[in-house]
C-alpha positions in Angstrom: -27.6 4.3 -14.0 -26.5 7.8 -12.7 -24.2 9.4 -15.2 -20.8 10.7 -14.5 -20.8 14.6 -14.3 -18.5 16.5 -15.8 -15.6 17.4 -13.5 -12.0 17.0 -12.6 -11.5 13.1 -12.5 -8.0 13.5 -11.1 -5.1 11.6 -12.2 -6.8 8.0 -12.7 -10.4 8.6 -12.7 -13.5 6.2 -12.7 -12.8 4.1 -15.7 -9.2 3.2 -14.2 -8.6 0.0 -12.0 -7.1 1.9 -9.6 -10.4 4.1 -9.0 -12.2 0.5 -8.5 -9.7 -1.3 -6.3 -8.6 1.5 -4.1 -12.0 1.5 -2.7 -11.9 -2.2 -1.2 -11.8 -2.6 2.3 -8.8 -5.1 1.8 -6.5 -2.5 1.1 -5.9 -1.9 4.8 -4.6 -5.5 5.0 -2.6 -4.9 1.8 -1.2 -1.9 3.4 0.3 -3.7 6.4 1.6 -6.6 4.1 3.4 -3.6 2.1 5.1 -2.5 5.5 6.5 -6.0 6.2 7.8 -6.5 2.9 9.4 -3.0 2.6 11.1 -3.2 5.9 13.2 -6.1 4.2 15.3 -3.6 2.2 18.1 -2.7 4.8 18.7 0.7 3.2 15.1 1.9 2.7 14.0 0.8 6.3 17.1 2.6 7.6 15.6 5.7 6.1 12.3 5.0 8.0 14.1 4.2 11.4 16.3 7.2 11.5 13.9 9.9 10.5 10.6 8.6 11.8 8.7 8.5 15.4 6.4 5.8 13.9 6.6 3.8 17.3 5.1 7.0 18.9 2.7 7.8 16.4 1.8 4.7 14.8 -1.8 5.5 14.0 -1.0 8.8 12.8 1.7 7.3 10.2 -0.7 5.0 8.9 -3.5 7.3 8.4 -0.9 9.9 6.8 -0.2 7.1 4.4 -3.8 6.4 3.7 -4.4 9.9 3.1 -1.9 10.3 0.4 -3.1 7.3 -1.3 -6.9 8.2 -1.2 -5.7 11.8 -2.3 -3.7 10.4 -5.5 -6.4 7.8 -6.2 -9.6 10.1 -5.9 -8.7 13.7 -5.4 -8.5 16.5 -8.0 -5.5 16.6 -10.2 -4.4 19.8 -8.3 -4.6 17.9 -5.1 -2.7 14.7 -6.2 0.1 16.9 -7.6 0.2 19.1 -4.4 0.3 15.8 -2.2 3.3 14.5 -4.6 5.1 17.6 -4.5 4.9 17.6 -0.4 6.2 14.1 -0.3 9.0 14.9 -2.7 10.1 17.9 -0.6 10.1 16.1 2.5 12.1 13.1 0.8 14.8 15.7 -0.2 15.6 16.7 3.2 16.1 13.7 4.7 19.0 11.0 4.7 20.1 7.9 6.7 23.7 6.7 7.7 24.9 3.4 7.1 26.3 2.4 10.5 28.5 -0.5 8.9 30.1 2.0 6.5 29.4 5.5 7.5 27.8 6.3 4.3 25.4 9.0 4.1 22.7 8.9 1.4 19.3 10.5 0.8 16.0 8.5 1.3 15.0 9.7 -2.3 17.5 7.7 -3.8 15.7 6.1 -7.3 16.4 2.6 -6.4 14.9 2.9 -2.7 11.8 4.8 -4.1 11.6 2.0 -6.6 11.6 -0.6 -3.9 9.1 1.0 -1.8 6.7 1.8 -4.8 7.1 -1.9 -6.1 6.5 -3.5 -2.6 3.4 -1.3 -2.2 1.7 -1.8 -5.3 2.4 -5.6 -5.5 1.0 -5.7 -2.1 -2.3 -4.2 -3.1 -2.7 -6.6 -6.1 -1.8 -9.6 -4.6 -4.0 -9.2 -1.4 -6.9 -7.9 -3.5 -6.9 -10.4 -6.0 -6.4 -13.3 -3.2 -9.2 -12.1 -1.2 -11.7 -12.3 -4.1 -11.4 -8.9 -5.9 -11.8 -10.1 -9.4 -9.5 -8.9 -11.9 -8.2 -10.6 -15.2 -4.4 -11.0 -16.0 -5.1 -7.8 -18.5 -6.7 -5.7 -15.7 -3.8 -6.6 -13.3 -1.5 -5.7 -15.8 -3.5 -2.3 -16.4 -3.4 -1.6 -12.8 0.6 -2.1 -12.4 1.0 0.3 -15.6 -1.4 3.2 -13.9 0.4 3.2 -10.7 3.6 4.6 -12.6 1.6 7.8 -12.0 2.1 7.4 -8.4 5.6 6.7 -9.0 6.2 9.7 -10.8 4.6 11.7 -7.9 7.1 10.4 -5.4 10.2 11.4 -7.8 10.4 8.3 -10.2 10.9 8.4 -13.9 7.7 6.4 -15.0 9.6 4.8 -17.7 12.1 3.0 -15.2 9.2 1.5 -13.3 7.4 -1.8 -13.8 4.6 -1.7 -16.3 3.1 -5.1 -16.0 3.1 -8.4 -14.1 6.0 -9.6 -15.9 8.3 -6.6 -15.1 7.3 -6.8 -11.7 8.2 -10.3 -11.2 11.8 -9.7 -12.9 12.3 -6.6 -10.7 11.6 -8.6 -7.7 14.0 -11.2 -8.8 16.6 -9.0 -9.3 16.5 -7.0 -6.3 15.9 -10.3 -4.1 19.8 -10.7 -3.2 19.7 -7.2 -1.4 17.1 -8.3 0.9 17.6 -9.1 4.5 15.8 -8.9 7.8 17.9 -6.7 9.8 17.4 -4.8 13.0 15.0 -2.4 11.2 13.2 -5.2 9.8 13.0 -6.7 13.4 11.7 -3.4 14.8 9.1 -3.2 12.3 7.7 -6.6 12.8 7.6 -6.2 16.6 6.0 -3.0 15.9 3.1 -4.2 13.7 2.5 -7.2 16.2 2.2 -4.6 19.1 1.9 -1.2 18.2 1.5 1.3 21.2 -1.7 2.1 22.2 -3.8 3.0 25.4 -3.9 0.5 27.9 -7.9 0.3 27.7 -7.4 -0.7 24.0 -4.8 -3.5 24.4 -7.5 -6.3 24.6 -9.2 -5.0 21.2 -5.5 -4.6 19.8 -4.8 -8.2 20.9 -8.0 -9.5 19.1 -8.3 -7.6 16.0 -5.0 -5.8 15.0 -3.0 -9.1 15.7 -5.3 -10.8 13.2 -5.1 -8.2 10.5 -1.1 -8.3 11.2 -0.8 -12.0 11.1 -2.9 -12.1 7.8 -1.0 -9.3 6.5 2.4 -11.0 7.2 1.2 -14.6 6.0 0.2 -13.2 2.3 3.7 -12.5 1.8 6.0 -14.2 -0.9 7.5 -17.4 0.7 11.0 -15.9 0.3 9.9 -13.2 2.9 8.8 -15.7 5.3 12.4 -17.4 5.2 13.8 -13.8 5.6 11.6 -13.3 8.8 12.8 -16.8 9.9 9.1 -17.8 10.6 7.6 -21.1 8.7 5.8 -19.9 5.7 2.2 -20.6 5.7 0.5 -22.8 3.0 -0.5 -20.6 0.2 -3.9 -21.9 0.1 -4.6 -21.8 3.3 -3.5 -18.1 3.2 -5.9 -17.6 0.3 -9.0 -18.9 1.9 -8.2 -16.7 4.8 -7.7 -13.8 2.5 -11.2 -14.7 0.7 -13.0 -15.2 4.2 -11.8 -11.6 5.5 -12.5 -9.9 2.2 -16.2 -11.5 2.2 -16.7 -10.5 5.7 -15.4 -6.7 5.4 -17.2 -6.2 2.1 -20.6 -7.2 3.6 -20.0 -3.7 5.6 -21.9 -1.2 3.5 -19.4 0.8 1.4 -21.2 4.4 2.4 -20.6 3.5 6.0 -16.9 2.7 5.4 -16.5 5.7 3.2 -17.7 7.6 6.2 -14.4 7.3 7.9 -12.0 10.2 7.6 -10.6 11.4 5.2 -13.5 10.7 2.9 -11.8 11.0 -0.4 -14.5 8.5 -2.2 -17.3 10.3 -0.9 -15.9 13.8 -2.1 -15.2 12.4 -5.3 -18.5 11.2 -5.9 -20.1 14.4 -4.8 -17.5 16.2 -7.4 -18.3 13.7 -10.3 -21.8 12.5 -9.4 -23.0 8.8 -7.9 -22.0 7.0 -11.3 -18.5 7.8 -10.2 -18.9 5.2 -7.1 -16.5 2.5 -7.1 -17.6 -1.0 -7.6 -15.6 -4.2 -8.8 -18.3 -5.2 -11.3 -17.7 -2.0 -13.4 -14.2 -3.5 -14.3 -16.1 -6.1 -16.2 -17.5 -3.8 -18.9 
C-alpha cells in the first residue's frame, strides 16, 4: 500500500473519522438536511434571513459552505485556521433584530453558533450512517469529538460542545422547546424545494434536486417533521431510500467526484501521497 508522505496533515489528518467520512458523496444530502434542521431555530434563521442573499445566490452559498468544510477537513493547518478566522470576522460584523421585541443581537452568540454546529454535525453523522457508511458507535463518538475542532474555528469553546452521541442527544433535548417553524423556516423550506435556477434548468431541478431535497427532509428527526407540519415518513423507509441513494452515488468513481471544484481531497493527496486517499474501509483498522 502507498505510504503517507510526511507533510502537513491539517487539523484532522488521514487517521481521523472526519478525513474518511467527509469524502463520502452523501455529505451533499447531509448538508441539505442540516439547512432544514438549522432553520427551525428562529434566532439562528433570522440571522440568515436578515444578512444573506441566499435566494439570489443559492448555489454560491452552498458551494461556499462546501468549500469551508473541505478546507477545514483536508486543507493545511494554516488554510483551515485562516478559513476559521475569516468566518469569525464575518460573524462579528453581523447582527439580527427580533421583530417582536426589537432586540438586536449578534449572530455570533455562542448559543446560536452551538445550534448551527450541532445541527450540522448531527446531519452529517445521521445521513452517513443510515446511508450505509459503516461506523461503529465508538467511531461515531470519535467523529463528534473531532468536530469540536471545527466548533473552535467558528468561535465556540470546544469544552462547551457535545463530545459524543449521548451529549449530543442531551443537547437536542434541551434546545428542542426553542425550536419552531416560523416565517424563516418556511422561507428556507420553499427555497430548498424550488431554488432559483436558469429556466432551461428547471426540468433538471424538478427531477434531480427535488429528490435530494425530499430525501434530506425525510432524514430529519420526527419532531422536526411535526414542526414543519408534514407527515413524518417511516424511519425504515427513509433508511432504505438513503441506502439506495448512497449505493448509487458511491458507484461513481471517487476520482471523478473529487475532480469537481474545489478539489480539496485531490490537493490533500498530492500533499500527503496516495496513501492518504479517504476510504471507509480504513476505519476498520
